[in-house]
Short mmCIF file of the C-alpha atoms (twelve columns), coordinates in Angstrom:
data_MODEL
# 
_entry.id   MODEL 
# 
loop_
_atom_site.group_PDB 
_atom_site.id 
_atom_site.type_symbol 
_atom_site.label_atom_id 
_atom_site.label_alt_id 
_atom_site.label_comp_id 
_atom_site.label_asym_id 
_atom_site.label_seq_id 
_atom_site.Cartn_x 
_atom_site.Cartn_y 
_atom_site.Cartn_z 
_atom_site.pdbx_PDB_model_num 
ATOM 1   C CA . MET A 1   -0.172   0.152  0.048  1 
ATOM 2   C CA . ASP A 2   1.513    3.312  -1.234 1 
ATOM 3   C CA . THR A 3   1.292    6.778  0.610  1 
ATOM 4   C CA . SER A 4   -1.536   7.978  -1.162 1 
ATOM 5   C CA . GLU A 5   -3.756   5.009  -0.607 1 
ATOM 6   C CA . ARG A 6   -2.931   5.459  3.366  1 
ATOM 7   C CA . PHE A 7   -3.646   9.103  2.897  1 
ATOM 8   C CA . ILE A 8   -7.093   8.457  1.142  1 
ATOM 9   C CA . LYS A 9   -7.879   5.865  3.724  1 
ATOM 10  C CA . LEU A 10  -7.078   8.118  6.630  1 
ATOM 11  C CA . LEU A 11  -9.226   11.090 5.259  1 
ATOM 12  C CA . ILE A 12  -12.259  8.742  5.109  1 
ATOM 13  C CA . GLY A 13  -11.714  7.594  8.601  1 
ATOM 14  C CA . LEU A 14  -11.742  11.012 9.686  1 
ATOM 15  C CA . ALA A 15  -14.690  11.807 7.967  1 
ATOM 16  C CA . PHE A 16  -16.411  9.180  9.305  1 
ATOM 17  C CA . LEU A 17  -15.548  9.960  12.940 1 
ATOM 18  C CA . ALA A 18  -16.614  13.488 12.480 1 
ATOM 19  C CA . ALA A 19  -20.144  12.605 11.166 1 
ATOM 20  C CA . SER A 20  -20.362  9.868  13.934 1 
ATOM 21  C CA . ALA A 21  -19.580  12.711 16.177 1 
ATOM 22  C CA . ALA A 22  -22.292  15.159 15.083 1 
ATOM 23  C CA . LEU A 23  -24.881  12.413 15.904 1 
ATOM 24  C CA . TRP A 24  -24.113  12.114 19.699 1 
ATOM 25  C CA . TRP A 25  -22.354  15.515 20.312 1 
ATOM 26  C CA . PRO A 26  -24.162  17.719 22.750 1 
ATOM 27  C CA . ILE A 27  -25.705  20.946 21.346 1 
ATOM 28  C CA . GLU A 28  -23.012  23.759 21.911 1 
ATOM 29  C CA . ALA A 29  -23.901  26.609 24.208 1 
ATOM 30  C CA . LYS A 30  -24.119  29.719 22.415 1 
ATOM 31  C CA . ALA A 31  -21.843  32.815 23.517 1 
ATOM 32  C CA . VAL A 32  -24.089  36.133 24.411 1 
ATOM 33  C CA . ARG A 33  -22.839  39.429 26.013 1 
ATOM 34  C CA . LEU A 34  -23.632  40.044 29.560 1 
ATOM 35  C CA . LYS A 35  -25.897  43.126 29.015 1 
ATOM 36  C CA . GLU A 36  -28.286  40.686 26.828 1 
ATOM 37  C CA . ILE A 37  -28.794  38.315 29.685 1 
ATOM 38  C CA . ALA A 38  -28.624  40.639 32.964 1 
ATOM 39  C CA . THR A 39  -29.455  44.143 34.460 1 
ATOM 40  C CA . VAL A 40  -27.949  46.004 36.880 1 
ATOM 41  C CA . GLN A 41  -30.131  46.376 39.876 1 
ATOM 42  C CA . GLY A 42  -31.530  49.845 40.732 1 
ATOM 43  C CA . VAL A 43  -30.739  50.908 37.083 1 
ATOM 44  C CA . ARG A 44  -34.151  50.844 35.767 1 
ATOM 45  C CA . SER A 45  -37.000  53.105 34.096 1 
ATOM 46  C CA . ASN A 46  -39.877  54.311 36.014 1 
ATOM 47  C CA . GLN A 47  -43.754  54.837 34.604 1 
ATOM 48  C CA . LEU A 48  -45.053  58.067 34.679 1 
ATOM 49  C CA . MET A 49  -48.823  59.162 34.665 1 
ATOM 50  C CA . GLY A 50  -50.727  62.209 34.615 1 
ATOM 51  C CA . TYR A 51  -54.327  63.384 33.992 1 
ATOM 52  C CA . GLY A 52  -54.628  66.534 31.661 1 
ATOM 53  C CA . LEU A 53  -56.947  68.480 29.042 1 
ATOM 54  C CA . VAL A 54  -56.435  68.881 25.373 1 
ATOM 55  C CA . VAL A 55  -57.757  71.737 23.978 1 
ATOM 56  C CA . GLY A 56  -58.297  73.485 20.376 1 
ATOM 57  C CA . LEU A 57  -60.341  70.477 19.004 1 
ATOM 58  C CA . ASP A 58  -62.640  71.093 16.105 1 
ATOM 59  C CA . GLY A 59  -65.821  70.026 17.822 1 
ATOM 60  C CA . THR A 60  -64.553  66.667 18.233 1 
ATOM 61  C CA . GLY A 61  -64.036  66.838 22.295 1 
ATOM 62  C CA . ASP A 62  -65.961  65.363 24.849 1 
ATOM 63  C CA . GLN A 63  -69.510  65.669 25.429 1 
ATOM 64  C CA . THR A 64  -69.698  67.062 28.724 1 
ATOM 65  C CA . THR A 65  -73.356  65.752 29.545 1 
ATOM 66  C CA . GLN A 66  -71.915  62.301 29.335 1 
ATOM 67  C CA . THR A 67  -68.415  62.968 30.626 1 
ATOM 68  C CA . PRO A 68  -68.968  65.544 33.714 1 
ATOM 69  C CA . PHE A 69  -65.177  65.001 34.871 1 
ATOM 70  C CA . THR A 70  -64.157  66.939 31.648 1 
ATOM 71  C CA . ALA A 71  -66.528  70.076 32.646 1 
ATOM 72  C CA . GLN A 72  -65.043  69.797 36.216 1 
ATOM 73  C CA . SER A 73  -61.552  69.862 35.119 1 
ATOM 74  C CA . LEU A 74  -62.221  72.599 32.933 1 
ATOM 75  C CA . ASN A 75  -63.966  74.657 35.804 1 
ATOM 76  C CA . ALA A 76  -61.103  73.927 37.922 1 
ATOM 77  C CA . MET A 77  -58.368  75.200 35.615 1 
ATOM 78  C CA . LEU A 78  -60.468  78.221 34.819 1 
ATOM 79  C CA . GLN A 79  -60.622  78.968 38.717 1 
ATOM 80  C CA . GLN A 80  -56.582  78.582 39.068 1 
ATOM 81  C CA . MET A 81  -56.653  81.312 36.413 1 
ATOM 82  C CA . GLY A 82  -58.891  83.599 38.300 1 
ATOM 83  C CA . ILE A 83  -61.921  82.886 36.046 1 
ATOM 84  C CA . THR A 84  -65.280  81.985 38.161 1 
ATOM 85  C CA . VAL A 85  -68.030  80.360 36.230 1 
ATOM 86  C CA . PRO A 86  -71.354  81.423 37.624 1 
ATOM 87  C CA . ALA A 87  -73.203  78.672 39.634 1 
ATOM 88  C CA . GLY A 88  -75.828  76.685 37.678 1 
ATOM 89  C CA . VAL A 89  -74.124  77.530 34.131 1 
ATOM 90  C CA . SER A 90  -73.797  74.291 32.070 1 
ATOM 91  C CA . MET A 91  -70.562  74.225 30.323 1 
ATOM 92  C CA . GLN A 92  -71.242  72.645 26.813 1 
ATOM 93  C CA . VAL A 93  -67.819  72.946 25.335 1 
ATOM 94  C CA . LYS A 94  -67.058  70.874 22.422 1 
ATOM 95  C CA . ASN A 95  -63.228  71.308 21.805 1 
ATOM 96  C CA . VAL A 96  -61.756  70.031 24.971 1 
ATOM 97  C CA . ALA A 97  -61.231  66.452 25.944 1 
ATOM 98  C CA . ALA A 98  -59.809  64.737 28.910 1 
ATOM 99  C CA . VAL A 99  -57.103  62.623 28.380 1 
ATOM 100 C CA . ILE A 100 -54.434  60.257 30.313 1 
ATOM 101 C CA . VAL A 101 -50.555  61.051 29.447 1 
ATOM 102 C CA . THR A 102 -48.106  58.586 30.198 1 
ATOM 103 C CA . THR A 103 -44.308  58.421 29.654 1 
ATOM 104 C CA . THR A 104 -41.194  56.393 30.780 1 
ATOM 105 C CA . LEU A 105 -38.703  58.107 32.993 1 
ATOM 106 C CA . PRO A 106 -35.409  56.369 31.856 1 
ATOM 107 C CA . ALA A 107 -32.468  55.816 34.423 1 
ATOM 108 C CA . PHE A 108 -30.243  58.558 35.376 1 
ATOM 109 C CA . ALA A 109 -32.601  61.038 33.521 1 
ATOM 110 C CA . GLN A 110 -31.841  64.600 34.996 1 
ATOM 111 C CA . PRO A 111 -34.060  68.029 35.201 1 
ATOM 112 C CA . GLY A 112 -34.293  69.504 31.904 1 
ATOM 113 C CA . GLN A 113 -34.109  66.417 29.724 1 
ATOM 114 C CA . SER A 114 -36.977  65.770 27.372 1 
ATOM 115 C CA . LEU A 115 -39.140  62.955 27.035 1 
ATOM 116 C CA . ASP A 116 -41.688  61.672 24.595 1 
ATOM 117 C CA . VAL A 117 -45.239  61.205 25.934 1 
ATOM 118 C CA . ASN A 118 -48.404  59.344 24.872 1 
ATOM 119 C CA . VAL A 119 -51.884  60.940 25.077 1 
ATOM 120 C CA . SER A 120 -54.919  58.785 25.070 1 
ATOM 121 C CA . SER A 121 -58.756  59.938 25.177 1 
ATOM 122 C CA . LEU A 122 -60.357  59.332 28.679 1 
ATOM 123 C CA . GLY A 123 -63.852  60.471 27.474 1 
ATOM 124 C CA . ASN A 124 -66.002  60.049 24.386 1 
ATOM 125 C CA . SER A 125 -63.979  62.433 22.128 1 
ATOM 126 C CA . LYS A 126 -64.297  61.620 18.417 1 
ATOM 127 C CA . SER A 127 -61.001  62.823 17.404 1 
ATOM 128 C CA . LEU A 128 -57.706  64.549 19.070 1 
ATOM 129 C CA . ARG A 129 -56.379  65.763 15.717 1 
ATOM 130 C CA . GLY A 130 -55.266  69.213 15.971 1 
ATOM 131 C CA . GLY A 131 -55.508  69.401 19.744 1 
ATOM 132 C CA . THR A 132 -52.935  70.837 22.296 1 
ATOM 133 C CA . LEU A 133 -52.153  69.313 25.605 1 
ATOM 134 C CA . ILE A 134 -51.722  71.933 28.371 1 
ATOM 135 C CA . ALA A 135 -49.408  71.555 31.099 1 
ATOM 136 C CA . THR A 136 -50.080  68.404 32.673 1 
ATOM 137 C CA . PRO A 137 -47.954  67.290 35.822 1 
ATOM 138 C CA . LEU A 138 -46.497  63.518 35.539 1 
ATOM 139 C CA . LYS A 139 -46.517  61.707 38.740 1 
ATOM 140 C CA . GLY A 140 -44.461  58.279 39.727 1 
ATOM 141 C CA . ALA A 141 -45.819  55.542 41.810 1 
ATOM 142 C CA . ASP A 142 -44.813  57.414 44.919 1 
ATOM 143 C CA . GLY A 143 -47.004  60.243 44.039 1 
ATOM 144 C CA . GLN A 144 -44.415  62.810 43.320 1 
ATOM 145 C CA . ILE A 145 -44.080  64.964 40.280 1 
ATOM 146 C CA . TYR A 146 -41.274  63.943 38.076 1 
ATOM 147 C CA . ALA A 147 -42.163  65.690 34.593 1 
ATOM 148 C CA . MET A 148 -44.336  68.290 33.178 1 
ATOM 149 C CA . ALA A 149 -46.047  67.678 29.694 1 
ATOM 150 C CA . GLN A 150 -47.173  69.999 26.964 1 
ATOM 151 C CA . GLY A 151 -47.345  70.602 23.503 1 
ATOM 152 C CA . ASN A 152 -49.476  69.635 20.239 1 
ATOM 153 C CA . LEU A 153 -50.462  66.203 19.383 1 
ATOM 154 C CA . VAL A 154 -49.336  64.194 16.528 1 
ATOM 155 C CA . ILE A 155 -52.071  61.918 15.429 1 
ATOM 156 C CA . SER A 156 -51.369  59.173 12.794 1 
ATOM 157 C CA . GLY A 157 -55.177  58.404 11.994 1 
ATOM 158 C CA . ALA A 158 -57.572  59.939 9.720  1 
ATOM 159 C CA . GLY A 159 -61.314  60.022 9.345  1 
ATOM 160 C CA . ALA A 160 -64.447  61.752 7.957  1 
ATOM 161 C CA . SER A 161 -68.208  61.291 7.971  1 
ATOM 162 C CA . ALA A 162 -71.072  62.706 6.188  1 
ATOM 163 C CA . GLY A 163 -74.787  61.743 5.940  1 
ATOM 164 C CA . GLY A 164 -74.487  58.788 8.350  1 
ATOM 165 C CA . ALA A 165 -71.528  57.506 6.519  1 
ATOM 166 C CA . LYS A 166 -67.922  56.931 8.141  1 
ATOM 167 C CA . VAL A 167 -64.750  56.305 7.068  1 
ATOM 168 C CA . GLN A 168 -61.476  55.998 9.530  1 
ATOM 169 C CA . VAL A 169 -58.244  54.860 9.271  1 
ATOM 170 C CA . ASN A 170 -55.924  53.952 12.347 1 
ATOM 171 C CA . GLN A 171 -56.855  55.422 15.810 1 
ATOM 172 C CA . LEU A 172 -58.161  59.414 16.210 1 
ATOM 173 C CA . SER A 173 -58.267  59.133 20.123 1 
ATOM 174 C CA . ALA A 174 -54.706  58.447 21.020 1 
ATOM 175 C CA . GLY A 175 -51.468  60.401 19.776 1 
ATOM 176 C CA . ARG A 176 -47.763  61.374 20.777 1 
ATOM 177 C CA . ILE A 177 -46.027  64.244 21.489 1 
ATOM 178 C CA . PRO A 178 -42.245  63.995 20.709 1 
ATOM 179 C CA . SER A 179 -40.330  65.755 23.380 1 
ATOM 180 C CA . GLY A 180 -43.402  66.732 24.941 1 
ATOM 181 C CA . ALA A 181 -42.269  66.319 28.535 1 
ATOM 182 C CA . MET A 182 -39.439  67.984 30.429 1 
ATOM 183 C CA . VAL A 183 -38.037  66.110 33.519 1 
ATOM 184 C CA . GLU A 184 -38.330  68.036 36.757 1 
ATOM 185 C CA . ARG A 185 -36.839  66.016 39.411 1 
ATOM 186 C CA . ALA A 186 -34.055  62.988 39.362 1 
ATOM 187 C CA . VAL A 187 -34.889  59.545 40.509 1 
ATOM 188 C CA . PRO A 188 -32.088  58.536 43.496 1 
ATOM 189 C CA . THR A 189 -30.274  55.527 42.372 1 
ATOM 190 C CA . PRO A 190 -27.962  53.515 44.647 1 
ATOM 191 C CA . TRP A 191 -25.115  53.624 41.869 1 
ATOM 192 C CA . LEU A 192 -22.612  55.520 43.879 1 
ATOM 193 C CA . GLN A 193 -23.652  54.202 47.313 1 
ATOM 194 C CA . GLY A 194 -21.949  50.909 48.531 1 
ATOM 195 C CA . SER A 195 -19.196  48.860 47.163 1 
ATOM 196 C CA . SER A 196 -20.863  46.313 45.292 1 
ATOM 197 C CA . MET A 197 -23.649  46.096 42.931 1 
ATOM 198 C CA . GLN A 198 -25.837  43.081 41.715 1 
ATOM 199 C CA . TYR A 199 -26.715  41.835 38.497 1 
ATOM 200 C CA . ASP A 200 -30.220  40.397 38.074 1 
ATOM 201 C CA . LEU A 201 -30.615  37.689 35.494 1 
ATOM 202 C CA . GLN A 202 -33.415  37.589 33.187 1 
ATOM 203 C CA . SER A 203 -34.179  33.805 33.930 1 
ATOM 204 C CA . ASP A 204 -33.938  31.736 37.219 1 
ATOM 205 C CA . ASP A 205 -30.983  29.276 36.051 1 
ATOM 206 C CA . PHE A 206 -27.942  28.411 38.478 1 
ATOM 207 C CA . ASN A 207 -25.763  27.161 35.725 1 
ATOM 208 C CA . THR A 208 -26.101  30.510 34.032 1 
ATOM 209 C CA . ALA A 209 -25.387  32.289 37.409 1 
ATOM 210 C CA . ARG A 210 -22.414  30.612 37.893 1 
ATOM 211 C CA . ASP A 211 -21.114  31.072 34.314 1 
ATOM 212 C CA . VAL A 212 -21.626  34.761 34.702 1 
ATOM 213 C CA . ALA A 213 -19.790  34.757 37.764 1 
ATOM 214 C CA . ASN A 214 -16.968  32.704 36.451 1 
ATOM 215 C CA . ALA A 215 -16.765  35.197 33.266 1 
ATOM 216 C CA . ILE A 216 -16.396  38.236 35.509 1 
ATOM 217 C CA . ASN A 217 -13.845  36.500 37.480 1 
ATOM 218 C CA . ASN A 218 -11.813  35.335 34.542 1 
ATOM 219 C CA . ALA A 219 -11.892  39.303 33.027 1 
ATOM 220 C CA . LYS A 220 -11.389  41.093 36.393 1 
ATOM 221 C CA . GLY A 221 -9.677   38.850 38.787 1 
ATOM 222 C CA . PRO A 222 -10.449  36.190 41.158 1 
ATOM 223 C CA . GLY A 223 -13.030  37.134 43.899 1 
ATOM 224 C CA . THR A 224 -14.667  39.871 41.883 1 
ATOM 225 C CA . ALA A 225 -18.133  38.354 41.353 1 
ATOM 226 C CA . GLU A 226 -19.983  35.713 43.422 1 
ATOM 227 C CA . ALA A 227 -23.332  33.922 42.400 1 
ATOM 228 C CA . ILE A 228 -26.018  34.364 45.220 1 
ATOM 229 C CA . ASN A 229 -28.563  32.118 43.661 1 
ATOM 230 C CA . GLY A 230 -30.038  31.357 40.491 1 
ATOM 231 C CA . ARG A 231 -30.822  34.952 39.535 1 
ATOM 232 C CA . MET A 232 -28.363  37.117 41.331 1 
ATOM 233 C CA . VAL A 233 -24.896  37.745 40.982 1 
ATOM 234 C CA . ASN A 234 -23.073  40.196 43.376 1 
ATOM 235 C CA . VAL A 235 -19.975  42.192 41.768 1 
ATOM 236 C CA . LYS A 236 -17.372  44.428 43.730 1 
ATOM 237 C CA . LEU A 237 -17.057  47.806 42.469 1 
ATOM 238 C CA . PRO A 238 -14.059  50.262 42.152 1 
ATOM 239 C CA . ALA A 239 -14.152  53.276 44.744 1 
ATOM 240 C CA . GLN A 240 -14.012  55.936 42.364 1 
ATOM 241 C CA . ALA A 241 -17.186  56.856 40.031 1 
ATOM 242 C CA . GLY A 242 -15.115  57.452 36.976 1 
ATOM 243 C CA . GLU A 243 -13.785  53.979 37.328 1 
ATOM 244 C CA . ARG A 244 -17.170  52.555 37.962 1 
ATOM 245 C CA . VAL A 245 -18.528  53.543 34.666 1 
ATOM 246 C CA . ALA A 246 -15.536  52.056 32.823 1 
ATOM 247 C CA . PHE A 247 -15.385  48.999 34.831 1 
ATOM 248 C CA . VAL A 248 -19.519  47.990 34.320 1 
ATOM 249 C CA . ALA A 249 -18.527  48.984 30.492 1 
ATOM 250 C CA . ASP A 250 -16.162  46.119 30.517 1 
ATOM 251 C CA . LEU A 251 -18.524  43.910 32.066 1 
ATOM 252 C CA . GLU A 252 -21.308  44.666 29.815 1 
ATOM 253 C CA . ASN A 253 -19.461  43.465 26.612 1 
ATOM 254 C CA . ILE A 254 -18.382  40.152 28.249 1 
ATOM 255 C CA . SER A 255 -18.907  37.028 26.523 1 
ATOM 256 C CA . VAL A 256 -21.065  34.214 28.635 1 
ATOM 257 C CA . GLU A 257 -21.282  30.829 27.459 1 
ATOM 258 C CA . ARG A 258 -25.055  30.367 27.850 1 
ATOM 259 C CA . ALA A 259 -26.377  27.005 28.808 1 
ATOM 260 C CA . ILE A 260 -29.150  25.235 26.951 1 
ATOM 261 C CA . PRO A 261 -32.658  26.609 28.487 1 
ATOM 262 C CA . ALA A 262 -34.904  24.125 30.132 1 
ATOM 263 C CA . ALA A 263 -37.387  22.401 27.956 1 
ATOM 264 C CA . ARG A 264 -40.535  24.527 27.815 1 
ATOM 265 C CA . ILE A 265 -43.548  24.746 25.279 1 
ATOM 266 C CA . VAL A 266 -45.644  27.990 25.440 1 
ATOM 267 C CA . ILE A 267 -49.090  27.774 24.826 1 
ATOM 268 C CA . ASN A 268 -51.413  30.886 24.085 1 
ATOM 269 C CA . ALA A 269 -54.870  29.600 24.734 1 
ATOM 270 C CA . ARG A 270 -56.745  32.761 23.198 1 
ATOM 271 C CA . THR A 271 -54.903  32.454 19.908 1 
ATOM 272 C CA . GLY A 272 -54.082  28.867 19.647 1 
ATOM 273 C CA . SER A 273 -50.340  29.536 19.122 1 
ATOM 274 C CA . ILE A 274 -47.709  26.883 20.162 1 
ATOM 275 C CA . VAL A 275 -43.992  27.586 20.577 1 
ATOM 276 C CA . VAL A 276 -41.312  24.896 21.345 1 
ATOM 277 C CA . ASN A 277 -37.799  25.431 21.987 1 
ATOM 278 C CA . GLN A 278 -34.932  23.491 20.919 1 
ATOM 279 C CA . ALA A 279 -34.745  21.397 24.360 1 
ATOM 280 C CA . VAL A 280 -38.053  19.650 23.950 1 
ATOM 281 C CA . THR A 281 -37.983  15.937 23.614 1 
ATOM 282 C CA . ILE A 282 -40.601  13.185 23.199 1 
ATOM 283 C CA . GLY A 283 -40.426  9.651  24.027 1 
ATOM 284 C CA . PRO A 284 -42.037  6.593  22.103 1 
ATOM 285 C CA . CYS A 285 -45.845  6.682  22.659 1 
ATOM 286 C CA . ALA A 286 -48.869  6.242  20.554 1 
ATOM 287 C CA . VAL A 287 -51.604  9.153  19.853 1 
ATOM 288 C CA . ALA A 288 -55.205  8.377  18.654 1 
ATOM 289 C CA . HIS A 289 -56.923  11.534 17.266 1 
ATOM 290 C CA . GLY A 290 -60.317  11.955 15.749 1 
ATOM 291 C CA . ASN A 291 -62.730  14.931 15.231 1 
ATOM 292 C CA . LEU A 292 -66.182  15.221 16.728 1 
ATOM 293 C CA . SER A 293 -68.600  17.458 15.576 1 
ATOM 294 C CA . VAL A 294 -72.285  18.014 16.337 1 
ATOM 295 C CA . THR A 295 -74.852  19.776 13.789 1 
ATOM 296 C CA . ILE A 296 -78.210  20.987 14.812 1 
ATOM 297 C CA . SER A 297 -80.742  21.969 12.150 1 
ATOM 298 C CA . ALA A 298 -83.995  23.319 12.768 1 
ATOM 299 C CA . THR A 299 -86.598  23.332 9.921  1 
ATOM 300 C CA . PRO A 300 -90.115  25.138 10.196 1 
ATOM 301 C CA . VAL A 301 -93.238  23.216 9.719  1 
ATOM 302 C CA . ILE A 302 -96.474  24.701 9.249  1 
ATOM 303 C CA . SER A 303 -99.614  22.794 10.875 1 
ATOM 304 C CA . GLN A 304 -103.017 23.404 9.565  1 
ATOM 305 C CA . PRO A 305 -106.128 22.271 10.742 1 
ATOM 306 C CA . ASN A 306 -109.256 20.556 8.487  1 
ATOM 307 C CA . ALA A 307 -111.496 23.021 6.758  1 
ATOM 308 C CA . LEU A 308 -114.353 22.517 9.378  1 
ATOM 309 C CA . SER A 309 -112.554 21.876 12.422 1 
ATOM 310 C CA . GLN A 310 -112.249 25.780 13.326 1 
ATOM 311 C CA . GLY A 311 -108.605 25.320 14.348 1 
ATOM 312 C CA . GLN A 312 -105.768 27.681 13.966 1 
ATOM 313 C CA . THR A 313 -102.564 27.466 11.870 1 
ATOM 314 C CA . VAL A 314 -99.471  26.580 13.964 1 
ATOM 315 C CA . SER A 315 -96.023  27.056 12.903 1 
ATOM 316 C CA . THR A 316 -93.417  24.711 14.572 1 
ATOM 317 C CA . GLU A 317 -90.026  23.437 14.241 1 
ATOM 318 C CA . LYS A 318 -88.525  20.201 13.502 1 
ATOM 319 C CA . ASN A 319 -84.920  19.593 15.011 1 
ATOM 320 C CA . ASP A 320 -82.548  17.499 13.337 1 
ATOM 321 C CA . ILE A 321 -79.614  16.514 15.376 1 
ATOM 322 C CA . ARG A 322 -76.436  14.725 13.738 1 
ATOM 323 C CA . ILE A 323 -73.187  13.743 15.092 1 
ATOM 324 C CA . ASN A 324 -70.508  13.094 12.959 1 
ATOM 325 C CA . GLN A 325 -67.165  11.485 14.499 1 
ATOM 326 C CA . GLU A 326 -64.404  11.009 12.145 1 
ATOM 327 C CA . PRO A 327 -62.145  8.045  12.638 1 
ATOM 328 C CA . GLY A 328 -58.880  8.472  14.581 1 
ATOM 329 C CA . ALA A 329 -56.200  5.937  14.013 1 
ATOM 330 C CA . LEU A 330 -53.791  5.192  16.289 1 
ATOM 331 C CA . ILE A 331 -50.467  6.763  15.341 1 
ATOM 332 C CA . GLN A 332 -47.024  5.417  16.863 1 
ATOM 333 C CA . LEU A 333 -44.744  8.550  17.496 1 
ATOM 334 C CA . PRO A 334 -40.918  7.464  17.524 1 
ATOM 335 C CA . SER A 335 -38.871  9.213  20.148 1 
ATOM 336 C CA . GLY A 336 -37.510  12.429 19.204 1 
ATOM 337 C CA . THR A 337 -34.031  14.172 20.599 1 
ATOM 338 C CA . ARG A 338 -34.153  17.081 18.394 1 
ATOM 339 C CA . LEU A 339 -36.521  19.706 17.468 1 
ATOM 340 C CA . THR A 340 -37.105  18.775 13.952 1 
ATOM 341 C CA . ASP A 341 -38.008  15.226 15.072 1 
ATOM 342 C CA . VAL A 342 -40.455  16.720 17.509 1 
ATOM 343 C CA . VAL A 343 -42.027  18.892 14.932 1 
ATOM 344 C CA . LYS A 344 -42.381  16.016 12.257 1 
ATOM 345 C CA . ALA A 345 -44.201  13.810 14.984 1 
ATOM 346 C CA . LEU A 346 -46.349  16.374 15.875 1 
ATOM 347 C CA . ASN A 347 -47.397  17.348 12.242 1 
ATOM 348 C CA . SER A 348 -47.776  13.613 11.377 1 
ATOM 349 C CA . LEU A 349 -50.923  13.917 13.770 1 
ATOM 350 C CA . GLY A 350 -52.745  16.290 11.260 1 
ATOM 351 C CA . ALA A 351 -54.443  18.013 14.312 1 
ATOM 352 C CA . ASN A 352 -55.243  21.518 14.325 1 
ATOM 353 C CA . PRO A 353 -53.709  24.109 17.045 1 
ATOM 354 C CA . GLN A 354 -56.771  23.721 18.997 1 
ATOM 355 C CA . ASP A 355 -56.669  20.130 19.068 1 
ATOM 356 C CA . LEU A 356 -52.712  19.911 19.657 1 
ATOM 357 C CA . LEU A 357 -53.580  21.788 23.046 1 
ATOM 358 C CA . ALA A 358 -55.117  18.653 24.481 1 
ATOM 359 C CA . ILE A 359 -52.912  16.495 22.695 1 
ATOM 360 C CA . LEU A 360 -49.479  18.111 24.220 1 
ATOM 361 C CA . GLN A 361 -51.337  17.877 27.706 1 
ATOM 362 C CA . ALA A 362 -52.146  14.330 27.424 1 
ATOM 363 C CA . MET A 363 -48.497  13.513 26.119 1 
ATOM 364 C CA . LYS A 364 -47.378  15.271 29.276 1 
ATOM 365 C CA . ALA A 365 -49.754  13.472 31.888 1 
ATOM 366 C CA . ALA A 366 -48.409  10.220 30.173 1 
ATOM 367 C CA . GLY A 367 -44.868  10.912 30.505 1 
ATOM 368 C CA . ALA A 368 -43.853  10.858 27.053 1 
ATOM 369 C CA . LEU A 369 -43.225  14.822 26.649 1 
ATOM 370 C CA . GLN A 370 -40.005  15.858 28.288 1 
ATOM 371 C CA . ALA A 371 -40.851  19.584 28.660 1 
ATOM 372 C CA . GLU A 372 -42.750  22.179 30.783 1 
ATOM 373 C CA . LEU A 373 -46.213  23.462 29.624 1 
ATOM 374 C CA . GLU A 374 -46.697  26.992 30.123 1 
ATOM 375 C CA . VAL A 375 -50.276  28.738 29.180 1 
ATOM 376 C CA . ILE A 376 -50.235  32.394 28.633 1 
# 
């Protein structure tokens, strides 16, 4: 045997080993950045909300007879401006609408910075197009004012009506004001307090918490990070504020080998959507599936009396009930260790998403489905 023949046989052997290893070798974990799977505790956004009035509408505001709070709010605003409405006067203003204003206050937002706000009608206003939001305080969960909103609304919808006909595109009772709010107060954060910070993982996984701590220790030195539980990782910080910013910036881009997630099937009972992740496996089982339909039809029947009986014509119904049950063959499903095998096995049943919900629950109860079912 010459050298060339030995070399060819060696290549064939290596190819065979590579193909065999692909069948039994476990799925490799994917590397992700730390900022994609964890957040710093205390560095978060806050929801703000306020109640205000939109003025300048072209007769499309609230009907004050059906929404009395709009007239009360307008009266209170006029009193603050020194205008007193005579008692007993009914205010029928059609160009004013009561609205709810919402926005999100980002972390580390400082006074003077602007925010985008969303404005939604609270009463029965037909349209907010062309309206102007007057000064509205935005409060947080603690009841304190953190921003003030005011400005002209941008409405993406359009509509027209005449002679009882109506045409509308998109939503007319909600809009947005770009840079419509000004931050008045900053939210205190524990960023500069203490000598450590805490990373909160997005999922409860002890393996991921250990990998995060090991990745930080490999990059910043032993003892820098410690996994507290499956969701919390404690990290020691430098003393100086400038060093802390650079330190956390380096941590955000650290690559972490993310372990394979737990096997889970998420079911949306309202829409029938089913999502299966790559870790789901099934054992060998047999499933019988058939459709059962019940049809009830009513046929009107007229009963007429004889000519000389002096009776009355009576209308009755004849109900016809039919039950149709399609045959369901017993289908054997082989064991599947890959997502493609699971999909092929479930598709072989020929069931619609609604029937598949019941089949998955039955397979889980029988012990043939190695996954956690989550209904949302």
